[in-house]
C-alpha positions as CSV (number, residue, x, y, z in Angstrom):
1,X,12.1,-15.7,-15.3
2,X,8.6,-17.2,-14.7
3,X,5.3,-15.9,-15.9
4,X,2.2,-15.6,-13.7
5,X,-1.2,-16.5,-15.0
6,X,-3.2,-13.4,-16.1
7,X,-5.1,-11.9,-13.2
8,X,-8.9,-11.8,-13.5
9,X,-10.3,-8.4,-14.0
10,X,-13.2,-7.3,-11.9
11,X,-15.2,-4.2,-12.7
12,X,-16.3,-1.8,-9.9
13,X,-19.4,-3.0,-8.2
14,X,-19.5,-6.3,-10.2
15,X,-19.9,-8.5,-7.1
16,X,-20.0,-6.2,-4.1
17,X,-22.0,-3.2,-5.2
18,X,-19.1,-0.8,-4.3
19,X,-18.3,2.0,-6.7
20,X,-14.6,1.0,-6.7
21,X,-12.6,-2.1,-7.3
22,X,-11.9,-3.2,-3.7
23,X,-9.1,-5.7,-3.1
24,X,-10.9,-7.4,-0.2
25,X,-13.9,-8.2,-2.5
26,X,-11.5,-9.4,-5.2
27,X,-10.0,-11.9,-2.7
28,X,-13.3,-13.1,-1.5
29,X,-14.5,-13.8,-5.0
30,X,-11.2,-15.3,-6.2
31,X,-10.7,-17.7,-3.2
32,X,-14.3,-18.3,-2.0
33,X,-13.3,-17.7,1.6
34,X,-12.1,-15.1,4.0
35,X,-8.5,-14.0,3.3
36,X,-6.5,-12.1,5.9
37,X,-3.1,-10.5,5.9
38,X,-0.6,-11.6,8.6
39,X,1.8,-8.6,9.2
40,X,5.5,-9.4,9.5
41,X,8.5,-7.4,10.9
42,X,11.5,-9.3,9.5
43,X,14.0,-7.1,11.3
44,X,15.2,-5.4,8.2
45,X,16.3,-1.8,8.0
46,X,16.0,0.9,5.4
47,X,18.6,2.9,3.4
48,X,16.8,6.1,4.4
49,X,17.4,5.2,8.1
50,X,20.8,3.5,8.3
51,X,22.8,6.3,6.8
52,X,23.1,4.9,3.3
53,X,20.9,7.8,2.1
54,X,19.9,9.4,5.3
55,X,19.5,8.8,9.1
56,X,16.2,10.7,9.3
57,X,13.8,8.5,7.4
58,X,10.7,9.7,5.7
59,X,9.1,12.6,7.6
60,X,5.9,10.6,8.1
61,X,7.4,7.3,9.2
62,X,7.5,6.3,12.9
63,X,10.3,4.5,14.6
64,X,8.5,1.2,14.2
65,X,8.6,1.5,10.5
66,X,4.8,0.9,10.2
67,X,5.1,-2.4,12.0
68,X,1.9,-3.9,13.3
69,X,1.4,-4.2,17.1
70,X,0.9,-8.0,16.5
71,X,4.6,-8.3,15.7
72,X,5.9,-6.8,18.9
73,X,7.7,-9.1,21.4
74,X,8.0,-12.0,18.9
75,X,11.4,-12.7,17.4
76,X,10.6,-15.2,14.8
77,X,8.5,-14.7,11.7
78,X,6.4,-17.8,12.4
79,X,5.6,-16.6,16.0
80,X,4.6,-13.2,14.6
81,X,2.2,-14.8,12.1
82,X,0.7,-17.2,14.7
83,X,0.1,-14.3,17.0
84,X,-1.6,-12.3,14.2
85,X,-3.7,-15.2,13.3
86,X,-4.9,-15.7,16.8
87,X,-5.5,-12.0,17.2
88,X,-7.5,-11.6,14.1
89,X,-9.6,-14.8,14.5
90,X,-13.2,-13.9,14.8
91,X,-14.8,-17.3,14.1
92,X,-14.0,-20.8,12.8
93,X,-15.0,-19.7,9.3
94,X,-12.7,-21.0,6.5
95,X,-9.8,-18.6,6.3
96,X,-6.6,-18.3,4.2
97,X,-3.8,-15.9,4.9
98,X,-1.3,-13.7,3.1
99,X,2.1,-13.3,4.5
100,X,2.6,-9.5,4.6
101,X,6.2,-8.2,5.0
102,X,5.0,-4.8,6.1
103,X,7.7,-3.1,8.4
104,X,10.6,-1.1,6.9
105,X,12.1,-2.1,3.6
106,X,11.6,-5.8,2.8
107,X,13.9,-6.2,-0.2
108,X,16.8,-4.5,1.6
109,X,19.1,-7.4,2.0
110,X,21.0,-10.1,0.2
111,X,19.1,-12.4,-2.2
112,X,20.0,-15.4,-0.1
113,X,18.9,-13.8,3.1
114,X,15.6,-12.6,1.7
115,X,14.8,-16.0,0.3
116,X,15.3,-17.5,3.8
117,X,12.7,-15.2,5.4
118,X,10.3,-15.4,2.5
119,X,10.5,-19.2,2.7
120,X,9.7,-19.3,6.4
121,X,6.6,-17.1,5.8
122,X,5.1,-19.1,2.9
123,X,5.5,-22.4,4.9
124,X,2.9,-21.1,7.4
125,X,-0.3,-23.1,7.3
126,X,-3.1,-21.9,4.9
127,X,-0.9,-19.3,3.2
128,X,-2.3,-18.2,-0.1
129,X,-0.2,-15.1,-0.8
130,X,3.0,-13.2,-0.2
131,X,3.1,-9.4,-0.2
132,X,6.4,-7.5,0.1
133,X,6.5,-3.8,1.0
134,X,9.6,-2.0,-0.1
135,X,11.1,1.1,-1.7
136,X,11.6,1.6,-5.5
137,X,15.3,2.1,-5.1
138,X,15.6,-1.3,-3.4
139,X,14.5,-3.3,-6.4
140,X,17.0,-5.2,-8.6
141,X,16.9,-8.1,-11.0
142,X,18.7,-10.3,-8.4
143,X,15.9,-9.6,-5.9
144,X,13.2,-10.1,-8.5
145,X,14.7,-13.5,-9.5
146,X,14.1,-14.5,-5.9
147,X,10.6,-13.1,-5.6
148,X,9.5,-14.7,-8.9
149,X,10.2,-18.1,-7.4
150,X,6.9,-17.8,-5.5
151,X,4.7,-17.4,-8.5
152,X,2.1,-20.0,-8.9
153,X,-1.6,-20.3,-9.8
154,X,-4.1,-19.2,-7.1
155,X,-1.4,-17.5,-5.1
156,X,-1.3,-13.7,-4.4
157,X,2.2,-12.5,-5.1
158,X,2.5,-8.7,-4.8
159,X,5.2,-6.1,-4.5
160,X,4.2,-2.9,-2.7
161,X,6.1,0.2,-3.6
162,X,6.1,3.5,-1.8
163,X,5.3,5.9,-4.6
164,X,3.5,8.6,-2.4
165,X,3.4,11.1,-5.3
166,X,4.6,11.4,-8.9
167,X,6.0,14.9,-8.1
168,X,9.6,15.2,-7.1
169,X,8.9,18.3,-5.1
170,X,6.7,16.2,-2.9
171,X,9.1,13.4,-2.6
172,X,11.7,15.9,-1.5
173,X,9.3,17.4,1.1
174,X,8.7,13.9,2.5
175,X,12.5,13.1,2.5
176,X,11.9,10.0,0.4
177,X,15.5,10.2,-1.0
178,X,14.5,8.9,-4.4
179,X,12.9,10.3,-7.5
180,X,9.8,9.5,-9.4
181,X,12.0,8.3,-12.3
182,X,13.4,5.6,-9.9
183,X,9.9,4.5,-9.2
184,X,9.1,4.3,-13.0
185,X,12.2,2.3,-13.6
186,X,11.3,-0.1,-10.7
187,X,7.8,-0.6,-12.0
188,X,9.0,-1.3,-15.5
189,X,11.5,-3.9,-14.2
190,X,8.9,-5.6,-12.1
191,X,6.5,-5.7,-15.0
192,X,9.1,-7.8,-17.0
193,X,8.6,-10.5,-14.3
194,X,4.8,-10.1,-14.4
195,X,4.6,-9.6,-10.7
196,X,1.6,-7.4,-9.6
197,X,2.6,-4.0,-8.2
198,X,0.6,-2.0,-5.6
199,X,1.6,1.6,-5.2
200,X,1.2,3.6,-2.0
201,X,-0.1,7.2,-2.5
202,X,-0.6,10.0,0.0
203,X,-3.2,12.7,-0.6
204,X,-2.8,16.1,1.1
205,X,1.0,16.5,0.9
206,X,1.8,20.1,1.7
207,X,2.4,22.1,-1.4
208,X,0.4,19.8,-3.7
209,X,-2.6,21.3,-5.5
210,X,-5.7,19.4,-6.5
211,X,-4.3,19.3,-10.0
212,X,-1.1,17.7,-8.7
213,X,-3.0,14.9,-6.9
214,X,-5.1,14.3,-10.0
215,X,-1.9,14.1,-12.1
216,X,-0.8,11.3,-9.8
217,X,-4.0,9.3,-10.5
218,X,-3.7,9.9,-14.3
219,X,0.0,8.8,-14.3
220,X,-0.6,5.7,-12.3
221,X,-3.4,4.7,-14.7
222,X,-1.0,4.8,-17.6
223,X,1.5,2.4,-15.9
224,X,1.6,-1.4,-15.5
225,X,0.2,-1.2,-12.0
226,X,-2.3,-3.7,-10.5
227,X,-3.2,-2.1,-7.2
228,X,-3.0,1.1,-5.2
229,X,-3.2,2.0,-1.5
230,X,-4.5,5.5,-0.9
231,X,-3.7,7.3,2.4
232,X,-4.6,10.7,3.7
233,X,-1.7,12.6,5.2
234,X,-1.8,12.0,8.9
235,X,0.7,12.9,11.5
236,X,2.1,10.2,13.8
237,X,3.4,11.3,17.2
238,X,7.2,11.6,17.6
239,X,7.9,11.8,13.8
240,X,9.7,14.6,11.9
241,X,6.3,15.5,10.4
242,X,5.0,16.4,13.9
243,X,8.0,18.7,14.4
244,X,7.4,20.3,11.0
245,X,3.7,20.9,11.9
246,X,4.6,22.4,15.2
247,X,6.6,25.1,13.3
248,X,4.6,25.6,10.1
249,X,1.0,24.6,11.1
250,X,0.5,23.4,7.5
251,X,-3.0,22.5,6.3
252,X,-4.4,19.0,6.9
253,X,-7.4,17.9,5.0
254,X,-10.7,17.9,6.8
255,X,-12.9,14.8,6.4
256,X,-15.1,16.5,3.9
257,X,-12.1,17.7,1.8
258,X,-10.5,14.2,1.9
259,X,-13.7,12.4,0.9
260,X,-14.2,14.8,-2.1
261,X,-10.5,14.5,-3.2
262,X,-10.3,10.7,-2.9
263,X,-13.5,10.4,-5.0
264,X,-12.0,12.7,-7.6
265,X,-8.8,10.6,-7.6
266,X,-10.7,7.3,-8.0
267,X,-12.8,8.7,-10.8
268,X,-9.6,9.2,-12.8
269,X,-8.1,5.8,-11.8
270,X,-8.1,3.0,-14.4
271,X,-11.1,0.7,-13.6
272,X,-9.2,-2.6,-13.3
273,X,-6.8,-1.3,-10.6
274,X,-7.5,-2.9,-7.3
275,X,-7.8,-0.5,-4.4
276,X,-6.2,-2.1,-1.3
277,X,-6.8,0.8,1.0
278,X,-8.7,4.1,1.1
279,X,-7.2,5.8,4.2
280,X,-4.4,5.6,6.6
281,X,-4.8,3.6,9.9
282,X,-3.2,4.3,13.2
283,X,-3.9,3.5,16.9
284,X,-5.3,6.4,18.9
285,X,-2.4,6.6,21.3
286,X,0.1,7.2,18.4
287,X,-2.0,9.5,16.2
288,X,-1.4,13.2,16.5
289,X,-3.7,14.6,13.7
290,X,-6.2,14.5,12.1
291,X,-8.4,12.8,14.6
292,X,-11.2,11.9,12.1
293,X,-8.8,9.2,10.9
294,X,-9.7,7.2,13.9
295,X,-13.2,6.6,12.6
296,X,-12.5,4.3,9.6
297,X,-16.1,3.1,9.2
298,X,-17.4,6.6,9.1
299,X,-14.8,7.6,6.4
300,X,-15.4,4.6,4.2
301,X,-19.2,5.1,4.4
302,X,-18.8,8.8,3.6
303,X,-16.8,7.9,0.4
304,X,-19.5,5.5,-0.8
305,X,-22.1,8.1,0.0
306,X,-20.3,10.7,-2.0
307,X,-20.0,8.4,-5.0
308,X,-23.7,7.7,-4.7
309,X,-24.5,11.4,-4.6
310,X,-22.3,12.0,-7.7
311,X,-23.6,8.9,-9.5
312,X,-20.0,8.0,-10.5
313,X,-17.5,5.3,-9.9
314,X,-13.9,4.2,-10.3
315,X,-12.7,5.1,-13.8
316,X,-15.7,7.4,-14.6
317,X,-13.3,10.0,-16.0
318,X,-10.7,7.5,-17.4
319,X,-10.3,6.6,-21.1
320,X,-7.6,4.8,-22.9
321,X,-6.7,7.9,-24.8
322,X,-6.6,10.0,-21.6
323,X,-9.2,11.9,-19.5
324,X,-12.3,13.4,-21.0
C-alpha cells in the first residue's frame, strides 16, 4: 500500500475570491495551467443494471449511464480522449488533462481488466490525473491495490462515490440498492490507502426535509472526504424518475429554493473540502425538468450573490466540535 503526499489545503476565496473551495481553482493554483477532464466510457456495466442487484438502475440514471456525448461512436479509450481534447480545445494555452472514467461503474470488473483500461488512459499525452467514478458497493481491497499504483506526486488521483444522501430512506427511493453503511465502509477502506474521495450528493430528493439535507452536509464533514459534487434533483427524459413524476407530480426545487438550500449546505461543509460541482448538467434535448438547470452561469452567479448577501462562506457554520 502506497501513501500519497498530503494534499495542500486551500481556504475559501484564498486565491479566487469565491466563497467556496472550488476544485477548478485548486487545479489552476496547483498546476499553474488549465486542467480539463477527458470523459471516458470504458464499456463497463453496473450491478444495479445487469441483474446482480436490479435490472432497473437508479431512478435518475439515463440509459447512457451519464456518459459524455464526446464518448459516442468511439470504441477505444484513446479515441474518446482525443475527441474530447479536440472538442474542448479553445486555444493553444498550456493545458493538462485528467482521465475521467465517468460512465457507469468503473470499478466493476476484474483487477487485471481494470488495470488495463486505467493504463491506457494514463498513457495519453499531458495526463496529470485519474478520476474513477463508481459505487460504494463496488470497492474492494483488490481494486484499491490496483488504483493505488497510480499514486504519485503532482498527480490527481480521485475516487468518486455516489453517496447521494446519508439517509437510507432516500437511497431506497432512488433505487440505489446499497445502504449508507456500505458507503461509510467504502470511505474508511479508501482512506487507508490515502486516496482522495469525492462524494456525489443530490439535493431535493422527494421526502427529504431541509434538516435531512443539512444532516448530509454535517455527516460528510465528519468523514475522511476530500471533495463533493452537489447536484440538484433533475429529471432526465426516459428515466424511471420521469415515470414517477408523471404519476406523483412530486415537488422539484425552484431556482430560488435551490440557491438557498445549496448555500445552507455549503455553510455547514468542512472548509477544506473541495467542491467539484454545484449543480447537475444535462443537454437541453434530454432534460425534462427543471428547465432552469439549463442556465448554468445564471445558477452559479446566483449562488455567489446569495453568499455575498449573507456575508457567509463555506464552513461558516462548521466547527470541529460540531455546528454552532
